[in-house]
N, C-alpha and C positions, 0 to 999 in steps of 0.2 A: 623533460621534467624528471627529477630523480624520484624513485619509489619512496613512499613514506617510511620513516624510521620505524624499525621493528620495536614493539613494546617489550618491556622487560618481564611482563607477566603472561600467563597462559589462560585461555578460556576455561581450562580444566580447574583452575584455582579460584574461580569466581563463584562464591557461594550463592549469590543472587540467581545465578543460572543453574548451577549444579543441584540446587535444592529443588528446582522445578523440572529439570530435564536430565536424563541419563544420556551422556554423550557416548556414542558407540564407536564411530570412526570418522576420520576426515575423508571426504569424498571428492574434494577439489581444492586447489590452491593456486593463487595468482599473486601479482605484485600488490594488489589493493584489497584483496579479500581472501578469506578461507571459508570453506563450507564443510559442515559436519552433519552427519546423520545422527539423529538423537531420538529419544522416546520421552514423551511427556509423562511424568510420573503419575499425574492425577488420573489419566484414563488410558495410558499406553498408546496414545496416538503417535505415530511416526512423523517426525518433522525434520526440517532442515534448519540448522543454525548457521546463519551467514554473518561472519565476523568481518566487518568492513574497517579497514585501516585508514581510509581517507574520509574525513568529516564531510566534505562537500558531496561525495558520492552517496554517503549514508543519508544525508539530508534529502537529497533528490529522490532516492529510492523510497524512503519512508513517505514523503509527501505524495509521490505519484501513486504508490500502492494504497494509501489511505483514500485518495480520490477515486480509485478504481476498485475499491474493496468489494463491490457487489457485481463486478463484471465476470461472467462465467468463464471467459477465456483469458483471464489474467491471474497469475499466481496469487494465492491468498497469503496475506500478512496477518498472523495471529496476534503478535505483540512484538515489542522490541525493548532492548535494554540500552540505556545511553546515560552516561554521566560525564562530568567535565574531564576527568583524568583517565577515561577508559574508552576504547573503541566501541562503536555501536555494534550490537548483535541483534540481527533480525531473526525472528522465529517465523519461518515460512512453511507452507505445506510441502511435503516431500514428494517430488515427482521423479521417478527413477530413470527416465530416458528423455530423448529429445528428437527433433525432426532430423538432425544430422545423422542420428543412428538409423532412422527410418530410411533415409536416402542411401546410406551405406548398405543396409540390409537389402534394399531393392535391387542393388547391383547383382545380388546373388539370386533372390527369390522373385524379383519383379513386383510391380504395383499395378493393380487393376485400375481402370479409368474411374470406377466408383470410389476407390480408396483415395486416389489423387484428389478427386473433387471434394471428398469429405475433409481431407487435411487442408485444402485451400479454403473451404468455407470457415473452418475454425480459425485459421490465421486471419482471414478477413474480418471476422467478428471481433477478434482481439484488437486489431489495428483500428477498426471503426470505433470501438469503445474509447481508445486513447484519443483519437482525433475529435470525437464528440465532446470530450472533456478538455479540449485544447492542450493535450499532452503530446509532445513529440518524443518518441522513444529514443531515436538517434543511434541505435545500435541493433537494428533488426538483422538477424541471421539465423540459420537453422539451429545452431547450438544454443541460442537464447529462446527457442520455442520448445518449452519442456512439455512432457507428455506423462499423464498418469497411467497407472497400470491398466485402467479400463478404457484408455484411448482418448481422454479429454486433453486437448492441446491448450497450453496456456503461455502467454507472453511472460517473460521473466527478465531479470537483470536490468533494472531501471536506473542504474547508477549514473547514466549519462542523460537521462530524460530531463526535459524542461517543460514546465507549465507556462504557456504563453499568455494566459489570462488568469486573473485573480479567481480563486475557487474556494475562498473561505479561510485561507491561511493569513494570520495577522502578521503583517510586516513588522520586522524589528525583533520578533521573538528569536531566542537563540536556537530553539529546537521546534520541530513540528508539533502540532497539537497532539495530545495524548490520544491513543487509539483505544476505543472501547473494546473490551475483550468479547470475542464472539467465536463460535464454532459453527460455521454454516453447514447446513444439511446438503451433502453432495447431490442428493436426488433433485433438489431445487435448483441446482446450478447446471443441469444438462442443457447444452445448446439444442435448439429445436431442430427437428428433422426438416430437410429442404422440401418445399412445396413447389411444384411446377408452375409455370406461367406467372413469373414476376411476383411471387409471393415470398421471396427470399428475404427474411429479416432476422435480425439477431434478437436475443432476449432483451427486453427493455425498450424495443423500438417497434412494437406491434401496432401502436396507435396510428391509424392511417391519417388522422387529422394532422399529426406531426409529420408523418410521411418520411420517406428516405430523403436524405439530403441530395438534391440534384446538383448538377454542375453549376447552375446559376446561383442557387442559395449557398452552396458550399464555397464556391468561388468568391461570392460576396463576403463571406466571413473571412476568408483568407486575405481578401483585399483590405478589409478593415484592420486585420493584424499588420499587414504591410504598411498601411497608412500610419500606424503607430510604431513603425520600424521594428515590430515584433520584439520590442525591448521593454515594454511597460512592466512586465513582471520582474525583469532584471533590476529596474529602478527601485522596486519595492522590496527586493529580496536582500538578505544579508549575505548571500552566497553569489559570487560572480565568476564568470568564466575567464575574464581578462581578455585583452585584445590580441587574439592569436590567429594566425593563418598558417595553414599547412604549406602553401606555396605563396610566398609573399615577397614584396619588394626588398631587394638588398642593394647595398652600395657596391661600387666596383671593387672596393677593397675586400669584399667577401667572396669574390669569384674563386680564388685559389682554394679557400676552405670548402666552398660549395662543391667544387669538382672533385676534391679529395674525399669528401664524406658522403653526404646524403642530400636528396632532393626535398627533404622536409626541413623547413627552417622557420623561425619565428618572424613575425612582422616587426618593422621598425617601431621604436617607441615614438609616442606623439600621436596626437589626434584622438586620444581617448577622452570621452566626455565625462569620465568619472563613474559611469554606471556599469561598465563592463558588458559590452555587447556579446552576442552569441559567438561561439568559436567554430571555426571550420574544421578543427582537428577532432572530429567525433566520428564514431562508427568504425567498424572493421573495414579495411580498405576494399575488399572485394565487393562490398555492398554499399560503398560510399557514392553518393550522388555527384554528378559532374560539377555542380555549383560549389560543393564543398571542396573538391579537388582544385578548383580555381579560387579558393580562398574566401568564398562568400561568408559573411557574418550576419546577413539578413535573409533569413529563410524561415520556412514553416513546415507543416506536416508533409509537404511534397517530398522532402528528403526521405521520409519513411516509405513513400510510395515507390520511389526508385529502388530502395532496398527490397521492397516487396516484389518488384519485377524480377530482381536477381534471384530471389528465393523461388518464385514460381518457375523460372527458367531452369533452376537446378532440380526442382521436382520432376520436370518433364524430361530433362536430359540426363539426370543423375550425375552431373558434374558441374562445377562452378562455371558460370558463363564468362566472367571477367577476372581470372585469377592473377592479378597484377603483382609483381614483385617489388614495386615501388609506386609512389604516386604518379610519376611520369609514365611508367610502364602501364599503370592502370588506365590512364587517359588514352594511351596509345592503343590498348586492346579495345577500349570502347569505340574509338574512332575507326579502327579496322573493321568493326562490325556495322556501326551506324553511320559512318562518314564523319567529316569534320563539323565542328560547330561554326555557325555564322549568324549574323543578324537575320538572315532569311529564315533559318529554321528555329532560331532561338532569339527573338527580339529582346534586346537589352543585355545580351551576353558580353558585349564589348565593355560593359561597365563593371564586370567582375574584377575584383582586386588584382588578379594575376593574369588577366587576359592579354595584356600588352607585354608580359614578361616571358611567358611560356608559349611557344608556337610550334606547330608541326607542319611537315610537308603535306600537301594535299593528298588525301586518299582517293585515288581515281575510281577504284572499284571496290567499295565496301562490300563485304560478303553477305551482310544482312542477317537478320535473326533466323530466317529459314535455314541457313547453313548451320547455325548453332543448335537448332532444334530438329534434327533429322527425324523423319518418320512420325512427326507430330501433326495433328490435324490443323487446318487453317484456323479454326476457332481457338485452339490452344495457342497458336502463334499470335493471333490477334489479341488475346488476353494479355500476353506479355508485352506486345507492342503498345498497348494502352498505358503501360506503366513506364517502359523504358523509352521515354521521349525526352529530348534535351530540354524543351521548354517546360519548366515546372508547372506552369498554369494549365498545361495540356494533359497532365497525368490524370488518369481516372481515379476517383476516390474509392475507398474500400467498399462503401455502400453501393456505389454504382456497379462495381464488379460483382457484388452479391446478386444483383439483378441481371447480370449478363446471361445471354441465352445459353452459353456453354454450360453453366451450372444448373440450368433449368430444363435440359433436354436429356434424353436417354443416352447412355446409362446414367441414372441419377446417383448422387452421392450415397454410398452405403451407410447404413446406420452405424453409429459410433461403436456399438457392440460387435460389429463385424470387422473392425480394423485390426490388422495384425500389428501388435505392439512389440518392439524389441525388448528383450529382457535386460539389456545393459545400456549404459550411457556412453556416448562417444568419447567422453573424457577418460574412460577407463582404457581406451585402446589407442589414443592419440597423444602425441607430445603436445601438451596443452599449456597455454599461458593464461587461460581464463578459468575462473572458478567453476564454470558450468561446461567447459569444453570449448574448443576452438579449432580452427584450421591451422595446421603447422605453417609457420613462416609468413602468414599473410599480412602480419603487421610490421614486418621488418623492411626497412628501406634498402634498396640495393644501391651500389655505387655507380658512378658514371660509366664504369667499364662494361656495364650490362648493355649499353647502347652503342650505336654506330657513331657517326660524326656528330659533334656538338658545336654549334656556332654561338659564340658569345659576342653580343654587340652592345657597345656603350650607348646609353640614352641619357636624356636629361634627368630622368628619375633614378638612373643607376645603370641597369643593363637588362638585356633580354636574352633568353636562351632559346635556340631553335634546334629541334631534333628532326633528323631525317632518316 
């Protein structure tokens, strides 16, 4: 998809914005958004102005942030500007750094076990808030986990998020409902301190009659979503993903172009029911769930749980666990650690759109997560294992992990006030394609030259590709 066409005007020339905000400097830029640091003239509050060039992304981000506006571990949306002939501009709380910067700094200064646990608790609370509201973030990664100067971590960048169930938005409206102006009291939004012995809950979930969503209840909700094909909200929304797959069926005439160029290509036309199912081309590759890499368009919050596992692994090892250079290389790296997928370990995997198209030689001796997390405790490794499982239905929920014994035993998570917060954002030091910072080159597909032998076999549906 080509980047959206650049507008002929500038945010600096929009009087509706400049009359309320003094724009200081641009702090990030990408193909679909630019972010500026600004000051609200009324009270000198520092904010971030996110100018989004893609209408679909703007729609999703506004709708998700409105739904999550009282969640302490989600970035605050103060207001937004949107008219027919102009890009949307979101006014967000300004958060100076991110978890990617924490990880980078830890390579030099280290992280205590209590610090690691506090960061994990905050991430889990943010993800739990999303999933309790039927929101799938679809792009969780350290660079999208922003951090305030006093150590509060908040999920950000909801441009790829999807709301799987109706949450009050009236279908057919051109734009999300107007947001009431509010300035939350930061003191009221502090995540609670962790309490030992299974008392770990996030703000807003303390009523024990409601209780934490266990595997049975949470799984039942996911089953209900799957029974509706996870598409009901798409049928009601004016914004659709389209029928796209990262690794999808091609015809034999496409072989030459495929081998010359990239392993990411679009699905064949046809078979669309007119409602626009979910797309598998979401998320940053290093954190993308296997079902997405195999072209699934029927998924739920479980894809965020895989991403969460990759994030926790990076917190423990201080390096990405699956830094693939292409979708195929990404799968190869996952298999080298966890072994091959099969119906035995992942019931139903053979029904994935691209399962019959892309195959790999059997990994006889996968190295296992233990080799990727050297010098980490069995409880830490088990925490990651509960998320990095092939079968999506087997992945632990965020709330389940908040009750995990690892987070409830000594050393306990440190208070937020004791966290060491970096003074700069990762985007200031890295070659970034994201408005909030990114990892260099993780979104670029490599050519077939990056791999060894490639066998292409004609099939009734087109062809299959086997990598050895």
